[in-house]
C-alpha positions as CSV (number, residue, x, y, z in Angstrom):
1,M,-30.6,37.6,21.0
2,A,-27.2,38.3,19.5
3,A,-26.9,41.9,18.4
4,S,-25.7,40.8,14.9
5,R,-28.9,38.7,14.5
6,F,-31.1,41.7,15.4
7,D,-29.1,44.0,13.2
8,N,-29.4,41.5,10.3
9,L,-33.2,41.4,10.8
10,L,-33.5,45.2,11.0
11,G,-31.4,45.5,7.8
12,R,-33.7,43.1,6.0
13,V,-36.7,45.1,7.1
14,R,-35.2,48.4,6.0
15,A,-34.3,46.9,2.6
16,C,-37.8,45.4,2.1
17,S,-39.4,45.9,-1.3
18,L,-42.3,43.4,-1.0
19,C,-44.9,45.9,-2.2
20,A,-42.7,48.3,-4.2
21,D,-44.9,48.0,-7.3
22,Q,-47.9,49.2,-5.2
23,L,-46.2,52.2,-3.6
24,P,-46.5,55.4,-5.7
25,H,-43.4,57.0,-3.9
26,G,-41.4,53.8,-3.7
27,P,-40.4,51.8,-0.6
28,R,-38.9,53.5,2.4
29,P,-39.6,51.5,5.5
30,V,-39.8,53.8,8.6
31,L,-39.7,52.1,12.0
32,Q,-37.8,52.1,15.2
33,A,-36.8,49.0,17.2
34,H,-34.4,47.5,19.7
35,P,-34.4,44.3,21.8
36,S,-34.5,46.4,25.0
37,A,-37.6,48.5,24.1
38,R,-40.2,48.5,26.8
39,L,-43.0,50.4,25.0
40,L,-44.4,49.6,21.5
41,I,-46.2,52.2,19.4
42,A,-48.4,50.3,16.8
43,G,-49.5,53.0,14.4
44,Q,-51.0,52.8,10.9
45,A,-48.4,53.8,8.2
46,P,-46.1,56.8,7.6
47,G,-47.5,59.9,6.1
48,R,-45.9,61.9,3.3
49,K,-43.8,64.1,5.7
50,V,-42.5,61.0,7.5
51,H,-41.7,59.3,4.2
52,E,-39.6,62.3,3.3
53,S,-37.8,62.6,6.6
54,G,-37.5,58.9,7.4
55,V,-38.3,59.7,11.0
56,P,-41.4,58.1,12.6
57,F,-44.1,60.5,13.8
58,D,-41.9,63.5,12.6
59,D,-45.0,65.7,12.1
60,A,-47.9,67.3,14.0
61,S,-49.3,63.8,14.9
62,G,-46.0,63.0,16.7
63,E,-46.1,66.2,18.7
64,R,-49.6,65.4,19.9
65,L,-48.8,61.8,20.6
66,R,-45.7,62.7,22.7
67,D,-47.9,65.2,24.6
68,W,-50.5,62.5,25.2
69,M,-47.8,60.1,26.4
70,G,-46.0,62.7,28.5
71,V,-42.6,62.0,27.1
72,S,-39.9,64.1,25.5
73,R,-38.6,63.8,22.0
74,E,-35.4,62.3,23.4
75,V,-37.3,59.5,25.2
76,F,-39.7,59.0,22.2
77,Y,-36.8,58.5,19.8
78,D,-34.7,56.3,22.0
79,P,-35.1,52.8,20.4
80,H,-33.8,51.3,23.6
81,Q,-37.0,52.5,25.3
82,V,-39.6,53.0,22.6
83,A,-40.3,50.8,19.5
84,I,-42.4,52.1,16.7
85,L,-43.8,49.5,14.4
86,P,-46.7,50.7,12.2
87,M,-49.0,48.3,10.4
88,G,-47.3,49.3,7.2
89,F,-43.7,50.6,7.2
90,C,-43.9,52.5,4.0
91,Y,-46.0,55.5,2.9
92,P,-49.0,54.0,1.0
93,G,-49.8,57.2,-1.0
94,T,-52.9,59.4,-0.9
95,G,-56.5,58.5,-1.8
96,R,-59.6,60.7,-2.1
97,S,-60.0,61.3,1.7
98,G,-56.4,61.2,2.9
99,D,-53.7,58.6,3.1
100,L,-54.4,55.2,1.8
101,P,-54.5,52.2,4.2
102,P,-51.3,50.4,5.2
103,R,-50.2,47.9,2.6
104,P,-51.5,44.4,3.7
105,E,-48.2,42.7,2.9
106,C,-46.1,44.4,5.6
107,A,-47.6,43.3,9.0
108,P,-47.7,39.5,8.1
109,A,-44.1,39.7,6.8
110,W,-42.4,41.6,9.6
111,R,-44.3,42.1,12.8
112,A,-43.9,38.6,14.3
113,P,-40.1,38.4,13.7
114,L,-39.6,41.9,15.1
115,L,-41.8,41.4,18.1
116,E,-40.0,38.1,18.8
117,V,-36.8,39.9,19.3
118,M,-38.3,42.5,21.6
119,P,-39.3,40.5,24.7
120,Q,-39.2,43.5,27.1
121,I,-42.3,45.2,25.7
122,R,-44.6,46.0,28.6
123,L,-47.2,48.3,27.0
124,T,-48.4,48.6,23.4
125,L,-50.1,51.8,22.2
126,V,-52.6,50.7,19.5
127,I,-53.2,53.8,17.4
128,G,-56.1,54.0,14.9
129,Q,-58.5,51.5,13.3
130,Y,-55.9,49.5,11.3
131,A,-53.8,48.8,14.3
132,L,-56.9,48.0,16.3
133,A,-58.1,45.4,13.7
134,H,-54.7,43.8,13.9
135,H,-54.3,43.7,17.7
136,L,-57.9,43.0,18.7
137,P,-59.3,41.2,15.6
138,A,-62.3,39.8,17.5
139,D,-63.4,43.2,18.7
140,T,-65.9,44.6,16.2
141,R,-66.7,47.8,18.1
142,A,-66.0,51.2,16.6
143,L,-62.6,52.7,17.6
144,T,-64.4,55.3,19.8
145,D,-66.2,52.6,21.8
146,V,-63.0,50.7,22.3
147,V,-61.1,53.8,23.4
148,K,-63.9,54.7,25.8
149,A,-63.8,51.2,27.3
150,W,-60.1,51.5,28.2
151,R,-60.6,50.1,31.7
152,D,-61.8,46.8,30.2
153,L,-58.8,46.2,27.8
154,P,-55.9,43.9,28.5
155,P,-53.5,45.7,30.8
156,A,-50.7,45.6,28.2
157,L,-52.7,47.5,25.6
158,A,-53.9,51.1,25.3
159,V,-56.1,51.9,22.3
160,L,-55.9,55.5,21.1
161,P,-57.4,57.6,18.3
162,H,-55.0,58.7,15.7
163,P,-53.3,61.9,16.9
164,S,-53.5,63.5,13.5
165,P,-54.8,67.1,13.3
166,R,-57.5,65.6,11.0
167,N,-58.9,64.1,14.2
168,N,-59.5,67.5,15.8
169,P,-63.2,67.3,15.3
170,W,-63.2,63.9,17.0
171,L,-61.3,65.3,20.0
172,K,-63.7,68.2,20.2
173,K,-66.7,65.9,20.2
174,N,-65.1,63.5,22.7
175,P,-63.6,65.7,25.5
176,W,-63.6,62.7,27.9
177,F,-60.6,61.3,26.0
178,E,-58.2,64.1,27.1
179,A,-59.9,64.5,30.5
180,E,-59.9,60.8,31.4
181,C,-57.7,58.7,29.1
182,V,-54.7,60.9,28.7
183,P,-53.8,61.2,32.4
184,Q,-54.0,57.4,32.9
185,L,-52.1,56.9,29.6
186,R,-49.2,59.1,31.0
187,Q,-49.1,57.0,34.2
188,R,-49.1,53.7,32.2
189,V,-46.4,55.0,29.8
190,A,-44.2,56.1,32.8
191,A,-44.6,52.7,34.5
192,A,-43.7,50.9,31.3
193,L,-40.6,52.9,30.8
194,S,-39.4,52.7,34.4
195,V,-36.4,50.6,34.9
């Protein structure tokens, strides 16, 4: 794909205002992409801190995710290696029990065109229930059950719980995740990023 065509697409995504009327803090699409990216992080939607900084996973969730992946900030934020396309690119606002779900307009509008221009993706990290519903729509199991069955998933997918500190109770209740899943995740990430 010509660089100008990719730049044009990325510019249109960054200028998107499809659901501006539904966003209490206004649109600010936060994503990272490049045609040479080999690893895709499919999260949920930016939180308040990420909305303010404009940098994906620029919070405690990002620190934990990078640790799980076994990568440095430099690798994580290199769009030539790692693409970050959440289900919703803009901060959806806060509800009674935390951030609202990603806006439903975003993924249908932008995911297919963006993924089409990133043919080098070898591994997709599916983070949280909204990303799981998008990437494995026929799988009706709870997120915990899908994460636990990591050996049975397609080899190009890794399903993870959200790395938010709000999930500390889940991690404490499920120590097998960090004991079994994180080491194999690091191996798979390293393999996907190898030249």
